[in-house]
C-alpha positions as CSV (number, residue, x, y, z in Angstrom):
1,X,12.2,-90.8,60.4
2,X,14.6,-91.4,63.3
3,X,13.8,-93.6,66.2
4,X,16.0,-94.3,69.2
5,X,16.3,-96.5,72.3
6,X,18.4,-96.2,75.4
7,X,19.5,-98.5,78.1
8,X,21.1,-97.0,81.2
9,X,23.2,-98.4,84.1
10,X,24.3,-101.5,82.3
11,X,26.9,-103.3,84.5
12,X,29.5,-103.6,81.6
13,X,32.5,-101.5,81.3
14,X,32.1,-98.8,78.6
15,X,35.3,-99.8,76.9
16,X,34.1,-103.4,76.4
17,X,30.7,-102.3,75.2
18,X,32.3,-99.9,72.6
19,X,34.0,-102.9,71.0
20,X,30.7,-104.5,70.2
21,X,29.1,-101.1,69.2
22,X,31.8,-100.5,66.7
23,X,31.1,-103.8,65.0
24,X,27.6,-102.9,63.9
25,X,27.8,-99.1,63.4
26,X,26.3,-98.2,59.9
27,X,24.9,-101.7,59.2
28,X,21.3,-102.5,58.4
29,X,19.2,-103.9,61.3
30,X,19.1,-107.4,59.9
31,X,22.8,-107.7,59.3
32,X,23.6,-106.1,62.7
33,X,21.4,-108.7,64.4
34,X,23.1,-111.5,62.5
35,X,26.5,-110.1,63.5
36,X,25.5,-109.8,67.2
37,X,24.1,-113.3,67.5
38,X,27.5,-114.8,66.7
39,X,29.5,-112.3,68.9
40,X,30.8,-113.9,72.1
41,X,31.0,-110.6,74.1
42,X,28.6,-110.1,77.0
43,X,27.6,-106.7,75.7
44,X,26.2,-108.3,72.5
45,X,23.2,-109.7,74.4
46,X,22.3,-106.2,75.8
47,X,22.7,-104.5,72.4
48,X,20.5,-107.2,70.7
49,X,17.7,-106.4,73.2
50,X,18.2,-102.7,72.7
51,X,18.2,-102.9,68.9
52,X,14.9,-104.9,69.0
53,X,13.5,-102.2,71.2
54,X,14.6,-99.5,68.8
55,X,12.9,-101.4,65.9
56,X,9.7,-101.7,67.9
57,X,9.8,-97.9,68.6
58,X,10.2,-97.2,64.9
59,X,7.4,-99.4,63.8
60,X,5.0,-98.0,66.4
61,X,5.9,-94.4,65.6
62,X,4.8,-94.2,62.0
63,X,4.5,-96.2,58.8
64,X,8.2,-97.2,58.5
65,X,9.5,-100.1,56.5
66,X,11.5,-102.2,59.0
67,X,13.6,-103.8,56.3
68,X,15.0,-100.4,55.3
69,X,16.2,-99.4,58.8
70,X,19.9,-99.0,59.5
71,X,21.9,-98.0,62.5
72,X,22.6,-94.3,62.1
73,X,24.3,-93.8,65.4
74,X,25.3,-96.0,68.3
75,X,27.3,-94.8,71.2
76,X,28.3,-95.8,74.6
77,X,28.7,-93.3,77.5
78,X,30.1,-94.1,80.8
79,X,27.8,-94.2,83.8
80,X,28.4,-94.1,87.5
81,X,31.2,-96.2,88.9
82,X,30.5,-98.5,91.9
83,X,33.5,-98.4,94.3
84,X,34.3,-101.4,96.3
85,X,37.4,-102.3,98.5
86,X,39.3,-105.6,98.8
87,X,41.7,-106.3,101.6
88,X,45.4,-106.6,100.8
89,X,48.6,-107.4,102.6
90,X,49.8,-105.6,105.7
91,X,46.4,-104.1,106.5
92,X,46.0,-102.2,103.3
93,X,43.0,-102.0,101.0
94,X,42.7,-101.7,97.2
95,X,39.9,-100.0,95.4
96,X,37.9,-102.0,92.8
97,X,36.0,-100.0,90.3
98,X,32.9,-101.6,88.9
99,X,32.0,-99.5,85.9
100,X,28.6,-99.0,84.3
101,X,27.6,-97.6,80.9
102,X,24.7,-96.0,79.1
103,X,24.1,-97.3,75.5
104,X,22.1,-95.3,72.9
105,X,21.0,-96.6,69.4
106,X,19.5,-94.3,66.7
107,X,17.9,-95.9,63.7
108,X,17.0,-94.2,60.4
109,X,15.4,-95.3,57.2
110,X,17.4,-95.4,53.9
C-alpha cells in the first residue's frame, strides 16, 4: 500500500534538493535515514522530516510493516521564485532569484 508526504514552498533551490533526493531513491527507509543523517546538504534536514512524516502516514493508514517500507518515488518540483533586486554600479540593478521547491516522497511496501 502506497503512502506519500509532500512539503511545499521550501526555500531551497530545486537543483540542490535533487542532489539529495537522488542519493536515497530506491532505498529502504532505515538506510535512507542513515544516509541523510550524514549528508551535509541543507536539503537533507528537510527530507529527513518529510520521510518521517511519510512513515507516520503509512503506519496510521493500515497495518503496514514499517521495516519493509522503501522509497518508491521521490521527486523535486520547482515552486514559485521570489524576485529581488540588488543595486549595481552606474545606477543599474540586478535581479536576484530566490528559488523554492516542492518535494514529494512516495513509500511502498516490499
